[in-house]
N, C-alpha and C positions, 0 to 999 in steps of 0.2 A: 470545912477544914480551917482551923484557926491559924493565923499567921502573924508574926511580929512586925507588921507594917501597917501604917495608916492607909486606909483605902482612898482617901481624898487627895486631890492635887492641892499644892500650896504655892503662893507667891509672897512677895514681900509686902509689908505694910506701907512703905513709902520708898522714895528714891534715896539711895545712899551713894556716897562718893569717897574716893581716896586718891592719893597722889604718891607716886614712887618712881623708881627708875627701871628701865628694862635691863635684864641681866646681860644680854648679849649686845644690845645697841648702846647702852649707857645713857639713853635719852630719857628725859623726864616724861612721865606718862600720867595723864589725868583720866581716871576711870570712874564711871557711874553705873550703878545697877538699878534698873527701874522695874516696878511691878508690871506684870503682863497678864493676859487673859488665859483662860482655860485652854489646854491643848496647844499653847504657843510654843512650849519647850524653852530651851535656852538659845538665845541668838546674840551675835556680836555685830556691832556697827562701828566702822572706822569713821570718826568725825573729822579726821585730818585730811581726808580725800573726798572729792565730790562724787561718791559712788551712789549714795542713796539706797544701797542694798544691804540687807542683813545677811550674815553668814551663819547658818544654823550650826550649833555645836553637835555634830553628828559624825559618825565614823566615815561616811561617804564623802566628807569634806576634808579629811586628813590629807595633807600634801607633803608632809615631811615629819620624820620621827627621829632625826638626828639631834642629839642634845636635849630636845624638848619636843612636845607635840604641837605641830603647826597645822591650822586649818585654813582653808581658802576656797574661793569659788571662781578663780580666773581673773577677778577684778582686783582683789586684795587678799592679804593673808593676815592672820593673827597667830602669833607664836607664844609659847610658854603658857598654854592654857590649863595645864593639869592641876596646879595648886588651887586656882580659883574654882575650877569645876569640882574638885574634891571637897572644898568647903561648902559649895552649894549642895552637893550630894550628902555630905555629912550632916548638914542642917535640915535636910529634907525639903528643899525648894525645887519645884518643878518648872515654873514658868517665870522667866525674867528676860529683859533685854539689857545687854551690856554695851555701853558706849565707851570708846577709848580713842585718844587722839595720837596713837602711835601703833606701829605694827606688832607691838609686844605687850603682853600683860605685865604689869610691874611685879618685880620679884619680891618686894617688901623685905621680910627678914629671911627669905629662903624657905619658908614653910607656908602652910595654909592657915596658920593661927591668926594673923592680922585680918584676913578675909572672914574667917569664921566669927571672930569677935565682933566685927562690923555687922555681919548678918544678924547675929544674936541680939546685939544692941537695938537694931532696927525692929526685929520681930517679924513674924510671918502670919499670914491669914489663910484660913481654910477656904477652898473654893468648891463650887458645886460639882465640878467634874470629878469623875472617879479615875483612879490610876489604872493604866494598863501595865501589866507586869509580865516580864519574860521569865517563864518557869522552866528550868532545865529538867528534862526527864531522863536523859541518858548522857553519859560522859562524852565530852568533846575534847580533843587533844590537838596541840600545835607545838612544833619544835623546829629549831634552827641549830644544827650542831648539838652542842651540849646545853643549849638554852631551851628550856621546856616550860610549857604553860598549859593548864587544862582547867575545865570547869565540870563539876559533877553535881548531881541533884542534892539540894539542901533546902530545908524550910526556913529560909532567911538568906542574908547575904554575908558570906564568910570569905575572908581572904587569908591565905597562908603564903608567905614569901620566904625564900631562902636565897642567901647570897654566899659566895665563897671566894674570898680574896686571898692571894698568896702574900700576906704580910702579917706583921705582929699585931697591928692595931685592930683590924676588922676580923680577919680569919673567916670562920663560918658562922653566920647568924641566921636564926629562924624566928619568925614571928607570925602569930595567928590572931585575927580579930573578927568578932561578930560585929558587923557594922550597925551600931545604934548611935544616936546623937551624943549621948553622954560619954560613951567609950571613944568615939571619934575625937571629941574635944580633949579628953584626958590622955589618950594613948598615942595618937599619930598626928594630930593637927600641928603640933609644935616641932615635929621632926624636920630638920633643915636639909637642903641639898648639899652635896659634898663633892670633893674632887681632890686629886693629888696636886701638889703645888706646881710641879712641872707641867701638868696638863693645863692648868689655868694659865701659866706663862705662855704655853704654846698657843692657846686660844687668843690671848692678848696679842701675840705676834701676828696672828691671822685676822685681826680686827674683830674678834669675838670676845664675849665675856667682859666687855668694856665696863659694865656696871657691877662686876663682881668684886666684892670686898669681904673683909672678915666680918662685916655686919650682916651679910646675907649668904655666905657660903662657908661650910666647914672645910678648912684647908688642911689636908693631911701632910704632915712634915715629910721631908725627903727621906728621913730615916725609917718611915713607916711605923714608928712606935708612938707617935704623939700627934697632936694637932696644933696649929698656930694660934687658934682662937683663945684668947686669954680667959674667957668665961667658961671654957671647957664644953663638954657635951651636956645636952639636956636630958639624955637617957644613955645608959650604958650601951644600949644597942640602937642608937639613933639612926645608924646607917640603914639597917633593914626596915626600921619603922618608916623612914622616908621613902624607901622603895615601895612599900605597901601603900603609902599615901599617893605616890604617882600612879600606881595601878588603879586605885579607887577613882582618881580623877579621870584617867583614860577610859575606864569602863563606863563612865557617865556618858560617853559618846555613843553608846548603844541607843540612847534616847529615852529610856524608861528604866524603872527599877528592875533588878534581877534577883531571882531566887535561885541561888546556886553557891557552890563552894569553889572559888578560884584558887588553884595551887600553882605558884610560879617559882621556877628554879633558875636563877641567874638571868631573869627576864628583864627587859627594858621596854621602852615605848614601842619599838618595832614589833616585839613579840606580843605586846598587849593588843596592837592593831591586828596582828595575825590571828589571835584568838577570836576577836570580834568578827573578822571575816569568816573564820571557820564556823562560828555560830550561825552566821547568815547563810552559809552554804550547806548546813545540816539541819533543815527544818524538822526532820524526823526525830531530832533529839531535844526538842523544846516545844512549848506551847505558849501562845500569847493569850493572857486571860485578863478580863476586866474584874475589878474588885467591887465589893459592896460591904456596907457596914451591917453587922448582925450583933446588936447590943454593944458589948465592949470589945468584940473581936472583929478581925478582918477575914473575909472568906472569899473564895472564888465565886464570881457571878456566872460567867459562862466562858467557854473556850472560843476565842476569836479565830484561831487558826491552828490546825495541826494536820496539815496536808502537805503534799509535795509542792503545791503552789505557794505555800507559805514562804518559801525561800525567795520568791519573786515579790511577795507582798510585804516583806518585813520592812523595806524602806518606806513605802507609803504609810504604813501603820506607825512606825516609830519616828518618822520625819515627814509629817504631812506637808504637802506643797501649798504655799501661800499664793493666792491668786495674783497679788500685786507685788509683794515684797519690797515696797517702797517705804523709806523711812518717813515717819510722821513729822 
């Protein structure tokens, strides 16, 4: 079966670094992304505390989904992970270690674009290990009130997002993307986070969004008809494009590429996590397969799991336990 996905795992050619501020803390953040070995996955290390432990970017590490996606392991937390994870996913990088000296990934310009450009400038290298892919075979649904999200079989990774706001500016917006590196860069990487002015002011009053400015957040005017950012929108439908970007970043926490079509209606970080948990709880609706190269195409090699026991085994397969987990 031919698939639009490279069968090999990838890492970066060399270490890359950047500096920014945390959206909520307002603190300066120094961040480095380092190449890593096959099957390492994506891991975070807080260098500002003497923990010596990596926190794996995986759904079982999510500790908070309010305002952003935060992961942690009881020793430390890392918040606002979604834009960086989306950039890594969009560029096709599987194995890296991320070091930062703050509890929050820098917000940069409010999108994934600065991260993506940094990754692309660095370049990636193909590794010997083959990718394991989560292939959806039957629909899986999750809902909370009027917020709904599902994933259905699809030979590729497609995302459809819909938002519905009761205002003149946003209204109802819908966007669909087949996730390939060129489309990610052109269509959703530059879409910025957004919020109503009064919401930002409330966050400021509660000691949050201290790093939020018109340089990294789309501020929607009180009249709901315009934005305060002088440079305007990057896309007419930038709001839904950013929601799709967030979803791509959160879905990276499954730990491996996905073959399926995600459809989200008014969904946010909480619902994204709910869908991933629903996937884990319904092993009869998916199979974990390893890929191999067959000429110019990618094909399934063999089914790793498609049994009821797969629900219990998804964590070890998608997030292998490291024997030491000590920082080098």
